[in-house]
N, C-alpha and C positions, 0 to 999 in steps of 0.2 A: 749834309743832309740832302736827300733827294726830294725835290718839289716837283711833282708832276705838272705839266702845263694845264692852264685852265681848260682849254678846248682847242684842238687843232682843226676841227671841222666847223663850218659856219652853221647857223641854226637850221637851214633847210637840209643840209647834209646830215646833221644829227638826227633830224626827223626821219630821214630815209634810212639811217642805220637802225633806229628804234623799230621802224616798220619791218625791215628786213629780219631782224631777230624775232620779233613777235610772229611774223609769218612762218618761219621755220618751226617755232614752238607750237603754233596752232596746227601746222601740218602733221606734227608728231602726235596730235591727239589731246593736247592739254588745253584747258584744265581738267577734262573729263577723266583722263587716265590716271590722275592723281589717286583715285580710289584704288587702283591696282597695287599701290604701294602701302596699303594699310598693314599688311602682314609681312612687309619687307624689312629685313634688318639693315639694308643699305639706305633706303629712303631716297635714292637717287636713280636717275636713268642714265646709266654709263654710255649707252649708244648715242643718246642725245648730246651728252657732254662731249663725246668724241667728235660728233658732227659740228657743234658749235666752236669747240676749241681749235679744230684743225682746218675745217673748210671755211669758216668765217674769221678765225683768228682771235676769238674772244679770250683765249687763255693769256694773251699778252697785252690786253687793253690796260693802258695806264702805267706799264712797266717801262724801264729805260730801253732806249733804242738799241743799245749795244748788247742786250740779251734777247733781242727779238720782239721788244715791246712796241706799242704804237698808241697814240692818243694820249689823252689826259683826263682831267676831272669830268669834263663834259661828256666824253665818251663813256666813262665808267657809269655815269648817272643815267645816260640814255639806254645803255644795255640793261642796267639793273631795273629801270622802270619797265622796259619791255618784258623782262623775265618775271617781274612781280605781277604784271597784268595777266599773264598766263599761268602763274604758279609753277613755273618750270622747275623741275627737281634736279638742279645742277649746282655744283659747288663754286660758282663764279665769285660770289661775295666772300665765302670762306677761304678759298684758295687764291684766286687771281688778285682780289682786292686786299683783304686783310693780311694774308700771309705774304703775298707779293709786295705789298707796300712796306711791311715791316722789314723784309729782306732787303729792299731797295735802299732802306735807311741804315742797314746794319754794317755797311762797309764792304771793302773788297772781298773779304772772306765768304761772303754770301753769294758770290756770283754764280757758282755752279748750281746752287739750289734755285736761284732765280731763273736760270736757263731751263731747269726741269719744270718750274711752274709755267713759263711761257711756252713750253713744249706740250703742255696739256696734262702733265702729272698733277695729282692733287696734293697739296701741302696744307696741313691744318696747324692752327696756332693754339698752343696750350699756355694762355697768358691771363686767365681769369682766376678770380678767387672762388671760394666754395659756393658762392651765390650767383656765379656766372658773370660777374661785373669785372670790368678791366681796372680794378683797384689794385695796383701793384703792391700796396702795403699789406694786402692779404695773401700774397703768393706763398704757398706752402711747400713748393718744390725747392729742393736744395741741391747744390753741386759741390764737388770736391775739385772741380777743374777738369776731370776726365769723364766723369759719370754724373747722372742726375737721379735723384730719388724723390718720390712724392707722387701726389695725385692731383690731376686737373679735372675739374668737372665742367660739364656743359661745353665740351669742345665741338664746335660746328664742323661737320663733315669728318669727324674723327674716325668713323668706321670705314671710310673709303680712302683715307690718306696713305700715300706712299712714304711720307715722312712728316715729322712734327717740328715746328719751331717752338722752342720751350723757353719760357722766362723762369730763371732759377735764381734763388738767393745764394750768394757766395760771400766771402770775406770782403770783396770789393763793392758789393751792392747787388743790384739786379742785373744779371748777365743773360745773354741770349745764346742758346745752343740749338743745334739741329740733331734730331735723333730719328733713326730709321724706324719705320712702323714695325719691323720684325723684332726690334728690341724693346717694344712697349706692349703692355697689356691693355687691350681695348674692349670696353663693354658698351655695346650699342644700347642706347636708351630708347624707350617707346615714346616718340614725340606726339604732342597733340596734333601737329601739322605733319601729315603723312609725307609731304615733300620736304621736310626739314630735318635732315640727318644731324644727330647730336649724340655725343658719347662721353663716357668717363674714361680718361686715359691715365694709366698708372705706370710709374717707372721705378724699377728696383735696381739701383746701381746700373742703369742703362748706359752703354757707351754713348758718349755725346761729343759733338764737334763744336768747339767754341767759335761763335760768330762775331760777338761783340761784347765788350765789358761795359758796365755802366750804361745799359741800353735803354733806360727809361724814356729818353727822348725819341729814340728809334721806334719803340713800341707805341708811344703816344701818337706819333705821326701816322703810323699804319692804322691805328684805331680811329683817328679822326676821319680819314678817307673812307674807312669801312662803315662808319656811322652815316656819313652822307649817302653811301650806296644803299644801306638798309632803309634810309629815309626815302630814297628813290624807289626801292622795292615796295615800300609802303604806299607811296603815291600811285604807282602803277596799279596795285590791287584796289586801293580806295577809289580811284577813277573808274576802274572796271565795275566795281560794285555800284557806284552812282549811275553809270550809264545803263547797267543792267536793270536797276530799279526804275530809272526814268522811263525806259521803254515799257516796263511792265505796267506802271501806273497809267500809261496812256491808253492801254488796251483792256485793263481789268475793269469790269463794270460792276457796280453795286448801287442799288436804289435807282436803277435806270440811267446811270451816268458813269463816266470814267472816274475812278477814285482819285486820279490826279487833279481833278477839278475841285476837290474838297479843300477848303482853306487850311485845315489842320495838316493835311498831307503836304500842301505847298510849303508851309512853314518849316516842316521837317526836311524837306528837300532843299529849301533855301539854306538852312543851317548846315546841311551836309556839303553843299557846294562851297560854302565859306570855308569849311575845314579843308576841302581839297585844294582850293585856290591859294589859301595861306601856306599849305605845305609846298605847293608848286613855286610860290614866290620865293620861299627860302632856299629851295634847290636851284632856282634860276640865278639867285644872287651868288651862290657857291660856284656856278658854272662860269659866270662872266666877270665876277669881281674878286680881287684879291682881298684878303682879310688880315687884320692885325692880330686877331685872336682865334685861330682855327679851332682850338679845343672848345671854346664857348659856342662858336657858331655851329660846330658839328653836334654838340649836345642839344642846342636849340632845335635843330632839324629832327634829331632822334626823339626827343621828348614830345614835340608837337606831332610828329608823324605817328608815334605810338598811340597817343590818345585819339587822334583823328581817325586812324584806320580802324581801331576797335569800335569807335562810335558809329562809323559808317557801315562797317560789317554787321553790326547789330541791328542798325536800321534796315539794312537789306533784308535780313531775315524777317524782321517785323512787318515791313511794308509788303512783302511777298505773301503775307498771310499764311494759310495753312501749308501751302506748297513750300514756303521758305524754310520750314522745319524738317523737310523730308531728306532722306539719303540721296535721292535721285537729283535733287536740285544742287547747283554748285554753291549756293550761299554759305553753306557750313564749311566748305573748303576754304573760302576766303576768311571766314571768322577764325578758323584754325590757324591760318597764315598770319592773321592780324595778331593773334595772341603770341605766336612764336616769335614774330619780329619784334614785339614789344619787350620781350624778355631777353632777346639776343644782345649781348655786350651791355647789359644794364637797362633796367626799366626806366620809365619816365621820371620817377622819384629820384633815382640815382643821378640822372642827368640834370635834373633841376639843382641838385646839390653841387654837381660838377660845375655848372654854369655860375653859381653863386661864388664857389671857390676861385674860379678863374677870373671873375670880375671883382673879386675881393669885397664882396658885399658883407 
């Protein structure tokens, strides 16, 4: 099994990496340009991904060095937090993190596909059940060893993928296959988050390359890292919402005083800060400490981050008053991302059940 290092950069270097990524995305016009993707079927910015993947090397973050990868968990989380803060419409988590980490754990047969991921191609993972959760007991795709048949719903970045990594049920259990996008039928869905590409992917005796048999552990390892990355994306967005709201309540005046001076508003901001800092502490622990139960820890991060981000995004809308409900303000864009992230790879309720199962409660 491939275990990415915790972090290869020190805290100051991770902060610099995060700042660099966020500056590039900000210079590209985000989050404001997310509105341009409302009617897009791709819901991604291909030019921005090319820049981030090739010029900064984000496509290989956390992947094995032998395929051109660099960094570890700390770098994955730093990049994800920066992308989440700016609502960057790029397939970093879907391709580099989720698909890349699954492939890294799939064995030698996955090497060529890992190289494609590290080179900037987009690979999507068809590993969820019909509710979008990574519950392999609900996998509906089947395989005869040479082809795969079935449908995967809620495939992140499915409409922009060059190939798919597919979990399929066979006589030996859950196996892992690679299928080229040309051999699949992809239906782009209309996401609540304009910057969150999602699709239904169908296979009808599609030619498939066997990557690994009995691949439950490989898939789980990839999912665990992806859950941490989603948690970092949630943290980046929640922190931005908090900062944006804090600045607003310092200047918005009502009854001849700043609304931030009202005790009720202070209480709500204090609660929001607690949610942000608890999310941050969980991710810092994942960055610097090894764990004996990565599945439980990843689900804790995802469950807490989902509830926290939704709560803070809603407070952002409310505390901005009338302007917070308008199309022109960014608050609704973050609320959309909060809802999208909460559902991605299982909602908070699913992950609380996963925690209980892992800890044998």
